[in-house]
C-alpha positions as CSV (number, residue, x, y, z in Angstrom):
1,M,-68.5,-8.7,94.4
2,R,-65.9,-8.6,97.3
3,L,-66.8,-7.2,100.5
4,F,-63.2,-6.7,101.2
5,P,-60.4,-5.7,98.6
6,P,-57.9,-8.5,98.2
7,P,-54.6,-7.9,99.9
8,L,-51.8,-6.5,97.9
9,D,-49.2,-9.1,97.4
10,I,-45.8,-7.7,96.7
11,G,-42.7,-10.1,96.1
12,D,-39.7,-9.6,97.6
13,N,-38.0,-8.6,94.4
14,E,-41.0,-7.2,92.7
15,G,-40.2,-3.6,93.0
16,F,-42.6,-0.5,91.9
17,V,-44.7,-2.7,89.4
18,A,-47.0,-0.2,87.6
19,T,-50.1,-2.0,88.3
20,K,-49.5,-2.0,91.9
21,D,-47.6,1.4,92.4
22,I,-51.1,2.8,92.6
23,F,-50.0,6.4,94.0
24,G,-46.9,6.7,91.7
25,R,-44.3,6.6,94.2
26,A,-41.7,5.0,92.1
27,N,-39.8,8.4,91.7
28,L,-39.6,8.8,95.5
29,G,-38.2,5.4,95.7
30,R,-35.6,6.2,93.1
31,G,-34.4,9.4,94.9
32,L,-34.3,7.6,98.2
33,A,-32.0,4.7,96.6
34,N,-29.8,7.5,95.4
35,L,-29.6,8.8,98.8
36,V,-28.7,5.8,100.6
37,S,-26.1,4.7,98.0
38,S,-24.1,7.9,98.0
39,V,-23.8,8.6,101.5
40,A,-21.4,6.3,103.7
41,D,-21.9,7.9,106.9
42,P,-24.7,6.0,109.1
43,M,-28.3,7.5,108.6
44,V,-31.7,6.8,110.2
45,V,-34.5,8.0,107.6
46,A,-38.0,8.3,108.7
47,I,-40.9,7.9,106.2
48,D,-43.5,9.5,108.1
49,G,-47.3,9.2,107.5
50,Q,-50.4,8.6,109.2
51,W,-51.8,5.2,109.6
52,G,-53.1,3.8,106.3
53,S,-51.3,6.2,104.5
54,G,-49.6,3.3,102.3
55,K,-46.0,3.4,103.9
56,T,-45.9,-0.6,104.2
57,T,-46.8,-0.8,100.5
58,F,-44.1,1.8,99.6
59,L,-41.5,0.5,101.8
60,K,-42.1,-3.3,100.5
61,M,-41.8,-1.9,97.0
62,W,-38.7,0.1,97.5
63,A,-37.3,-3.0,99.1
64,G,-37.8,-5.2,96.2
65,E,-36.2,-2.3,94.0
66,L,-33.0,-2.3,96.2
67,R,-32.7,-6.1,96.0
68,K,-32.8,-5.9,92.2
69,S,-29.8,-3.4,92.2
70,G,-27.9,-5.7,94.6
71,F,-28.5,-4.0,97.9
72,P,-28.4,-6.1,101.2
73,V,-31.9,-5.4,102.7
74,V,-33.6,-6.4,105.7
75,Y,-37.3,-5.8,106.2
76,F,-38.4,-5.9,109.8
77,D,-42.0,-5.7,110.9
78,A,-41.5,-4.0,114.5
79,F,-45.1,-4.5,115.6
80,E,-44.8,-8.2,115.0
81,N,-41.6,-8.3,117.0
82,D,-42.5,-6.2,119.9
83,Y,-43.0,-9.1,122.1
84,V,-39.0,-9.7,122.2
85,E,-37.5,-8.7,125.3
86,D,-34.7,-6.8,123.8
87,A,-34.7,-4.9,120.6
88,F,-31.0,-5.5,119.9
89,T,-31.6,-9.2,119.8
90,A,-34.4,-8.9,117.1
91,I,-32.4,-6.5,114.9
92,A,-29.2,-8.5,115.0
93,S,-31.0,-11.6,114.4
94,E,-32.4,-10.3,111.3
95,I,-29.0,-9.4,110.0
96,I,-27.7,-13.0,110.6
97,S,-30.8,-14.4,108.9
98,L,-29.9,-12.3,105.7
99,A,-26.3,-13.7,105.9
100,E,-28.0,-17.1,105.9
101,E,-30.3,-16.3,103.1
102,K,-27.4,-15.2,101.1
103,R,-25.2,-18.3,102.1
104,K,-22.6,-16.2,103.8
105,A,-23.3,-17.4,107.3
106,N,-20.3,-19.9,107.4
107,T,-17.7,-17.0,106.3
108,Q,-15.1,-15.8,108.8
109,I,-16.8,-12.3,108.6
110,A,-20.3,-13.6,109.6
111,K,-19.0,-16.0,112.1
112,R,-17.2,-13.0,113.7
113,F,-20.4,-10.9,113.7
114,V,-22.4,-13.6,115.3
115,K,-19.7,-14.2,118.2
116,K,-19.6,-10.4,118.8
117,A,-23.5,-10.1,118.7
118,I,-23.7,-12.7,121.4
119,D,-21.0,-10.8,123.6
120,V,-23.2,-7.8,123.1
121,G,-26.5,-9.7,124.0
122,K,-24.8,-10.9,127.4
123,V,-23.9,-7.6,128.2
124,L,-27.3,-6.5,127.9
125,L,-29.1,-9.3,129.5
126,R,-26.6,-9.4,132.6
127,S,-26.8,-5.7,132.8
128,G,-30.5,-5.8,133.7
129,L,-30.3,-8.5,136.3
130,K,-31.2,-7.2,139.7
131,I,-29.1,-4.3,139.6
132,G,-31.1,-2.8,137.1
133,V,-34.0,-1.7,139.5
134,K,-31.5,-0.6,142.1
135,A,-29.2,1.3,139.7
136,A,-32.1,3.2,138.3
137,T,-32.6,4.9,141.6
138,I,-29.1,5.9,142.4
139,G,-29.2,9.3,140.6
140,A,-31.7,10.4,143.4
141,L,-29.5,9.4,146.2
142,D,-26.8,11.4,147.9
143,A,-23.1,10.6,148.0
144,T,-23.3,8.3,151.1
145,D,-26.2,6.4,149.6
146,F,-24.3,6.1,146.2
147,E,-21.6,4.5,148.0
148,N,-23.5,1.9,149.9
149,A,-25.6,1.1,146.6
150,A,-22.2,0.6,145.0
151,N,-21.0,-1.6,147.6
152,E,-24.4,-3.6,147.8
153,I,-24.1,-4.3,143.8
154,A,-20.6,-5.4,144.5
155,G,-21.6,-7.8,147.2
156,E,-24.4,-9.3,144.5
157,A,-21.7,-9.7,142.0
158,E,-19.5,-11.9,144.2
159,N,-22.3,-14.2,145.1
160,L,-23.3,-14.7,141.2
161,T,-22.1,-18.2,139.8
162,D,-21.1,-16.7,136.3
163,K,-17.4,-15.1,136.8
164,Y,-18.0,-13.4,133.7
165,L,-21.1,-11.6,135.3
166,G,-19.3,-10.5,138.3
167,E,-16.4,-8.8,136.2
168,F,-18.9,-6.9,134.0
169,L,-20.5,-5.5,137.0
170,T,-17.2,-4.2,138.5
171,K,-15.5,-3.3,134.9
172,Q,-17.0,-1.2,132.5
173,R,-13.8,-1.7,130.2
174,Q,-15.2,-5.3,129.0
175,Q,-18.7,-3.7,128.0
176,K,-17.1,-0.7,126.0
177,D,-14.8,-3.5,124.1
178,A,-17.9,-5.8,123.3
179,I,-19.6,-2.9,121.8
180,Q,-16.8,-1.7,119.7
181,G,-16.2,-5.4,118.5
182,F,-19.4,-5.8,117.5
183,R,-19.4,-2.5,115.6
184,D,-16.4,-3.5,113.8
185,A,-17.8,-6.8,112.8
186,L,-21.0,-5.0,111.5
187,V,-18.8,-2.8,109.4
188,E,-17.5,-5.7,107.4
189,L,-20.9,-7.0,106.4
190,P,-22.2,-4.7,103.6
191,A,-19.3,-5.7,101.4
192,L,-19.8,-9.4,102.2
193,L,-23.8,-9.3,101.6
194,T,-23.7,-7.2,98.4
195,E,-24.7,-8.9,95.4
196,R,-22.2,-8.5,92.6
197,P,-21.6,-10.0,89.2
198,A,-19.5,-13.1,89.4
199,E,-16.6,-11.3,87.7
200,A,-16.4,-8.4,90.1
201,E,-13.7,-8.2,92.7
202,A,-14.2,-9.0,96.5
203,N,-14.8,-5.4,97.4
204,A,-15.9,-3.8,94.0
205,N,-19.2,-2.1,94.1
206,A,-20.3,-2.8,97.8
207,K,-23.5,-1.2,98.5
208,P,-24.7,-0.4,102.0
209,L,-26.7,-2.7,104.1
210,I,-30.5,-1.1,104.2
211,F,-32.4,-2.1,107.4
212,I,-36.0,-1.0,106.9
213,I,-38.1,-1.0,110.1
214,D,-41.7,-0.9,109.5
215,E,-44.8,-0.2,111.7
216,L,-42.6,1.4,114.5
217,D,-45.4,3.8,115.7
218,R,-47.7,0.7,116.5
219,C,-45.4,-0.9,118.8
220,R,-45.3,-0.7,122.7
221,P,-44.1,2.7,123.4
222,H,-41.0,1.2,125.6
223,F,-40.2,-1.2,122.4
224,A,-40.1,1.6,119.9
225,L,-38.0,3.8,121.8
226,E,-35.7,0.8,122.4
227,V,-35.5,0.1,118.9
228,L,-34.3,3.8,118.3
229,E,-31.8,3.4,121.4
230,R,-30.3,0.4,120.3
231,I,-29.7,1.6,116.4
232,K,-28.0,4.9,117.9
233,H,-25.8,2.9,120.3
234,F,-25.0,-0.4,118.7
235,F,-25.8,-0.4,114.9
236,S,-24.5,3.0,113.8
237,V,-21.6,2.5,111.6
238,Q,-20.4,3.3,108.0
239,N,-22.6,2.0,105.1
240,V,-25.5,0.8,107.4
241,H,-28.6,2.7,107.0
242,F,-32.0,2.4,108.7
243,V,-35.2,3.7,107.2
244,L,-38.3,3.8,109.6
245,G,-42.0,3.3,108.4
246,T,-43.8,5.4,111.1
247,H,-46.1,8.2,111.9
248,L,-44.2,10.4,114.0
249,D,-47.2,12.1,115.8
250,Q,-47.7,8.7,117.4
251,L,-44.0,8.1,117.9
252,N,-44.0,11.5,119.7
253,N,-46.7,10.0,122.1
254,S,-44.5,6.9,122.7
255,V,-41.9,9.5,124.0
256,I,-44.3,11.0,126.1
257,A,-45.8,8.0,127.5
258,A,-42.3,6.7,128.6
259,Y,-40.8,10.0,129.8
260,G,-43.8,11.9,130.7
261,P,-45.6,15.0,129.6
262,N,-42.8,17.3,130.3
263,I,-40.5,16.1,127.6
264,D,-40.0,17.9,124.2
265,A,-40.7,14.9,122.2
266,R,-39.6,16.3,118.8
267,T,-36.4,17.2,120.0
268,Y,-35.8,13.9,121.7
269,L,-36.6,11.9,118.4
270,Q,-34.1,14.2,116.6
271,K,-31.2,12.7,118.5
272,F,-32.1,9.4,116.5
273,I,-33.6,10.6,113.3
274,Q,-31.4,12.7,110.7
275,L,-33.9,13.0,107.9
276,T,-37.7,12.9,107.4
277,F,-39.8,12.4,104.3
278,T,-43.5,12.8,104.9
279,L,-46.0,11.0,102.4
280,V,-48.6,13.7,101.4
281,D,-50.9,14.2,98.7
282,S,-49.7,17.2,96.5
283,A,-51.4,16.7,93.6
284,Q,-53.5,19.6,92.0
285,H,-55.8,17.8,89.6
286,E,-58.6,15.5,90.8
287,H,-57.8,12.5,88.9
288,E,-54.1,12.5,90.4
289,R,-55.0,12.7,93.7
290,I,-54.3,9.9,96.2
291,I,-57.9,9.3,97.3
292,T,-59.3,9.2,93.9
293,K,-56.9,6.7,92.8
294,Y,-57.4,4.5,95.7
295,V,-61.3,4.6,95.3
296,A,-60.9,3.7,91.7
297,Y,-58.5,0.8,92.7
298,L,-60.9,-0.5,95.4
299,V,-64.0,-0.2,93.2
300,K,-62.2,-2.3,90.5
301,A,-60.8,-4.7,93.1
302,M,-63.7,-5.2,94.8
303,E,-65.8,-6.1,91.8
304,F,-69.1,-4.4,92.2
305,K,-72.1,-6.0,90.4
306,P,-72.7,-4.2,86.9
307,D,-76.0,-3.4,87.9
308,D,-74.7,-1.4,90.8
309,H,-72.0,0.6,88.8
310,E,-74.1,3.9,88.6
311,T,-74.9,3.8,92.4
312,V,-71.3,3.1,93.1
313,E,-70.3,5.9,90.8
314,Y,-72.3,8.5,92.4
315,A,-72.0,7.2,96.2
316,T,-68.2,7.2,95.9
317,R,-68.3,10.8,94.7
318,I,-69.3,12.0,98.4
319,I,-67.0,9.5,99.8
320,R,-64.0,10.8,98.0
321,Y,-65.1,14.3,98.7
322,V,-65.4,13.5,102.5
323,S,-62.2,11.7,102.4
324,E,-60.2,14.5,101.1
325,R,-61.6,17.4,103.0
326,R,-61.3,15.2,106.5
327,D,-58.1,13.8,105.6
328,L,-59.1,10.4,106.2
329,S,-56.7,7.7,105.9
330,L,-56.6,5.2,103.0
331,R,-57.4,2.3,105.7
332,A,-60.6,4.3,106.8
333,V,-61.5,4.8,103.1
334,E,-61.2,0.8,102.5
335,R,-63.3,0.4,105.5
336,I,-66.0,2.9,104.1
337,M,-66.2,0.9,100.6
338,S,-66.6,-2.2,102.4
339,V,-69.5,-0.9,104.3
340,L,-70.9,0.2,100.8
341,A,-70.3,-3.2,99.5
342,I,-71.9,-5.0,102.1
343,A,-75.2,-2.6,101.5
344,L,-75.3,-3.2,98.0
345,A,-74.9,-7.0,98.3
346,Y,-78.0,-7.2,100.1
347,T,-80.4,-4.8,98.4
348,P,-81.8,-4.9,94.8
349,R,-80.9,-2.2,92.1
350,N,-84.5,-0.9,92.2
351,Y,-84.6,-0.3,96.1
352,F,-84.6,3.3,96.8
353,R,-81.1,4.3,97.9
354,P,-80.2,7.7,96.9
355,P,-76.6,7.9,96.5
356,P,-75.7,11.2,98.4
357,I,-77.4,9.5,101.4
358,L,-76.0,6.0,100.8
359,G,-72.5,7.3,100.4
360,G,-72.9,9.6,103.4
361,L,-74.1,7.0,105.8
362,C,-71.3,4.7,104.7
363,V,-68.8,7.5,105.7
364,L,-70.6,8.2,109.1
365,K,-70.8,4.7,110.2
366,V,-66.8,4.6,110.1
367,T,-65.8,8.0,111.1
368,A,-68.7,9.3,113.5
369,P,-70.4,5.9,114.7
370,E,-72.4,7.9,117.1
371,L,-74.1,10.2,114.5
372,F,-74.7,6.7,112.6
373,V,-76.7,5.6,115.7
374,K,-78.7,8.8,115.5
375,A,-79.4,8.3,111.8
376,K,-80.8,4.6,112.6
377,R,-82.9,6.3,115.4
378,G,-84.1,9.1,113.1
379,T,-82.8,12.0,115.3
380,L,-79.8,12.8,113.1
381,E,-79.9,16.6,112.6
382,F,-78.6,18.7,109.4
383,A,-76.2,20.6,111.6
384,E,-74.5,17.5,112.7
385,V,-74.4,16.1,109.2
386,Q,-73.1,19.3,107.5
387,S,-69.9,19.4,109.9
388,A,-69.4,15.5,109.8
389,L,-69.7,15.3,106.1
390,A,-67.7,18.6,105.5
391,L,-70.8,20.2,103.6
392,D,-69.7,23.4,105.3
393,A,-66.2,23.6,103.9
394,K,-64.9,26.1,101.5
395,V,-64.4,24.5,98.1
396,E,-63.1,25.7,94.7
397,E,-65.8,26.9,92.2
398,R,-65.5,23.9,90.2
399,E,-66.6,21.8,93.1
400,Q,-69.7,24.0,94.4
401,G,-72.3,22.3,92.3
402,T,-71.4,18.9,93.5
403,V,-71.4,20.0,97.1
404,E,-74.7,21.8,96.8
405,F,-76.3,18.7,95.2
406,Y,-75.1,16.9,98.5
407,T,-76.2,19.6,100.6
408,K,-79.8,19.7,99.1
409,W,-80.5,16.0,99.7
410,W,-79.2,16.0,103.1
411,R,-81.0,19.1,104.0
412,F,-84.0,17.6,102.5
413,C,-83.6,14.5,104.7
414,T,-82.5,15.9,108.0
415,D,-83.3,19.6,108.2
416,L,-86.8,20.0,110.2
417,A,-87.9,22.9,108.2
418,P,-86.1,23.2,104.7
419,E,-87.5,25.6,102.0
420,Q,-90.6,24.8,100.4
421,E,-88.6,25.1,97.1
422,L,-86.2,22.3,97.9
423,I,-88.9,20.1,99.1
424,Q,-90.8,20.5,95.8
425,E,-87.3,19.8,94.0
426,L,-86.8,16.7,95.5
427,R,-90.2,15.2,96.4
428,S,-90.3,13.9,92.8
429,A,-87.6,11.2,93.5
430,L,-90.1,9.8,95.8
431,F,-92.9,9.6,93.6
432,Q,-92.7,6.0,92.9
433,Y,-91.9,5.1,96.8
434,S,-94.0,5.1,99.9
435,I,-91.7,7.0,101.8
436,E,-91.7,10.3,103.5
437,R,-88.4,12.5,103.4
438,Q,-88.0,12.3,107.3
439,Q,-88.0,8.4,106.8
440,I,-85.0,8.3,104.0
441,V,-82.3,8.2,106.7
442,P,-83.3,6.0,109.0
443,I,-84.5,3.5,106.4
444,L,-81.3,3.5,104.6
445,A,-79.4,3.1,107.9
446,N,-81.3,0.3,109.3
447,D,-82.6,-1.6,106.1
448,I,-79.7,-1.1,103.8
449,I,-76.4,0.0,105.4
450,D,-77.0,-2.6,108.5
451,R,-79.1,-5.2,106.6
452,L,-77.4,-8.6,106.3
453,V,-80.3,-10.5,104.8
454,S,-80.9,-10.6,101.0
455,R,-84.0,-9.0,99.5
């Protein structure tokens, strides 16, 4: 048995393999590929989903499908690169690396792109030297102050040893020429980097360059917004598309963190993102739902012991139920299943561990740790459980029996004065165990969920 599921290894050219495309998102991938291949104008598309919703898996598989179809593709993990001083350098470097990977780095087009990227890098680097802090305050000054600040900047420029820097600070034309030269060089790259059959003409069937930026919502707010601004101002050219993997609510928070609470974050982001597709679960049938599919995948991947299969089956029912009702992320579900795996690893099959309580405690440990502490102390109350495990939620008629079963067990264990009929109904389950109903929750929380020594 595994305590944690093995990481899903997705090859660069693998695509949507049926055994790994757990949620059946190949159709979305095909539709998105059709979109980027049929539009020449530059686009920025956001794949929106909460943390742990499967964005990264989808984007890596989609990148593989694009590569198999001949698209030049860059996959860039923004979170792993947010230590970089300037986002432009990080993005341009990835494109240069792609040219090297395709053995095109020594072509005239690629060399021109590198030169123009360096020119823009100089512009950005030099524009931030000393003047940046002073210039940022100029908007708050009156005309006289502005003139004095301009004179101060000119004076600083004269003292700098790099003649190019002095010219740049006093002449905007060079900055504009550098940026336009970079854009012109970038326009030529998609045709150079497109994979074509050997017999095809040089410009035949050229495909757009697809730049995938993942984990943008996990970056430092400044870096995340700088990525968007650099895309818009430097990389927005024909046949170059950016696809972002992000949670837009978190990206909104980055905008607010950078510009203050009075900014309309959504409107601000609309300046940079043209289209948004949200990963949601729209399946009507239980067996088609994302949580159901993912729990089934985890049960198989974590290789629970055969003796535990019945307990796992019934415990995961309440895990699935609560996960759907509370819209838990797939990452949270994975952590809950790891808690269940640890609990089963250190207790034998014949130990008292009623699945509705066991599964519910696993959920509480991950999603409501303060309630789990109360469970360990034996002070957890039914009203708290009812809310935390969504036992008070409205459900469809076909689910009512299942929810009533969970509710009976939790009421039996945590309600101070449950109905005598309920006590008599469930007391038979305790017949072979020397345990009172009020002891069930703290014993399971302490001696099973949090026990790390085998019995």
